C-alpha positions in Angstrom: -0.1 0.2 0.5 1.5 3.4 -1.0 2.1 5.9 2.0 -0.9 7.8 0.2 -3.4 5.4 0.6 -2.6 4.0 4.3 -2.7 7.8 5.6 -6.1 8.0 3.9 -7.1 4.8 5.1 -5.9 5.5 8.9 -7.2 9.0 9.2 -10.7 8.2 7.8 -11.1 5.6 10.8 -9.5 7.8 13.3 -11.9 10.7 12.1 -14.8 8.0 12.2 -14.1 6.8 15.5 -14.0 10.6 17.1 -16.6 11.8 15.4 -14.4 14.1 13.4 -15.3 16.3 10.2 -11.6 16.1 9.2 -8.8 14.3 10.1 -5.5 15.0 8.8 -2.0 13.6 9.8 1.1 16.4 10.0 4.4 14.6 9.9 7.7 16.7 10.3 10.6 16.8 7.5 13.2 17.3 9.1 15.0 18.5 6.4 12.9 21.4 5.5 12.0 22.1 9.4 8.6 21.5 7.6 5.5 19.5 8.6 3.6 18.3 5.1 0.5 16.8 5.1 -2.4 16.5 3.0 -5.9 16.9 3.7 -7.3 13.5 3.3 -11.0 14.6 1.4 -9.6 16.9 -0.8 -5.7 16.1 -2.1 -4.4 19.7 -0.9 -0.9 19.2 -0.1 -0.1 21.7 3.1 3.5 22.4 4.0 4.2 25.4 6.8 7.4 25.7 9.3 7.4 23.3 12.3 7.1 26.2 14.5 3.7 27.8 13.1 0.3 27.1 14.6 -1.3 25.1 16.9 0.3 22.3 15.6 3.7 23.9 15.7 2.9 23.9 19.7 1.6 20.4 20.4 4.9 19.1 18.5 7.0 21.9 20.4 5.6 20.6 24.3 4.6 17.1 23.2 1.2 18.0 24.7 -1.9 17.4 23.2 -4.0 20.7 22.8 -8.7 20.3 22.8 -9.4 23.6 21.4 -13.3 24.8 21.4 -12.8 27.2 19.7 -10.2 27.9 16.9 -10.1 31.5 16.1 -10.1 32.2 19.7 -6.7 30.6 20.1 -3.4 32.9 20.2 -1.4 29.8 17.8 -4.0 28.9 15.5 -3.3 29.3 11.6 -5.7 30.7 9.7 -3.6 30.6 6.8 -5.0 27.1 6.0 -8.4 28.0 6.1 -8.0 30.3 3.9 -6.2 28.2 1.2 -9.2 25.3 1.8 -11.7 27.5 1.5 -12.7 25.5 5.0 -14.0 26.7 8.8 -12.2 25.7 11.2 -14.2 25.8 14.5 -12.5 23.3 17.3 -9.4 20.8 17.1 -8.2 18.2 18.9 -4.8 17.9 18.1 -2.2 15.1 19.5 1.3 14.2 18.6 2.5 11.1 17.0 5.9 10.2 19.2 7.9 7.2 18.7 8.4 4.9 21.8 11.5 7.0 22.6 9.8 10.6 22.2 10.9 11.1 19.7 8.6 13.7 17.3 7.0 12.2 14.3 4.1 14.5 13.8 1.2 15.5 14.8 -2.8 14.1 14.6 -5.0 17.0 14.1 -8.9 16.5 14.6 -11.4 19.3 13.4 -14.5 19.8 13.8 -16.4 17.2 16.2 -19.6 16.3 14.5 -22.7 16.7 16.6 -24.0 13.5 17.2 -27.8 14.0 17.6 
């Protein structure tokens, strides 16, 4: 299975399990010091500095963040909403670490879907 298909499968299952509208895996490219990802529903690829946004904050601290209103967060990077024509409301962001605590990336769940 190619990397793109594997990421898409994992993120689709995570999205379903956590009742999120979108789910993305942002991996660290240590060569360029960037996160890179693609939105699984749209094939759009993103690249941005590892220090930027909520994802950068989660990576820096190696701690999850649960944000109820993205636009009220000082760390929120609204550029991605502008690029994707999507409106982020809530975010659950979790670091992806190896067993020896090495930062690999961040999983971001966007907009919890009302289950009613």
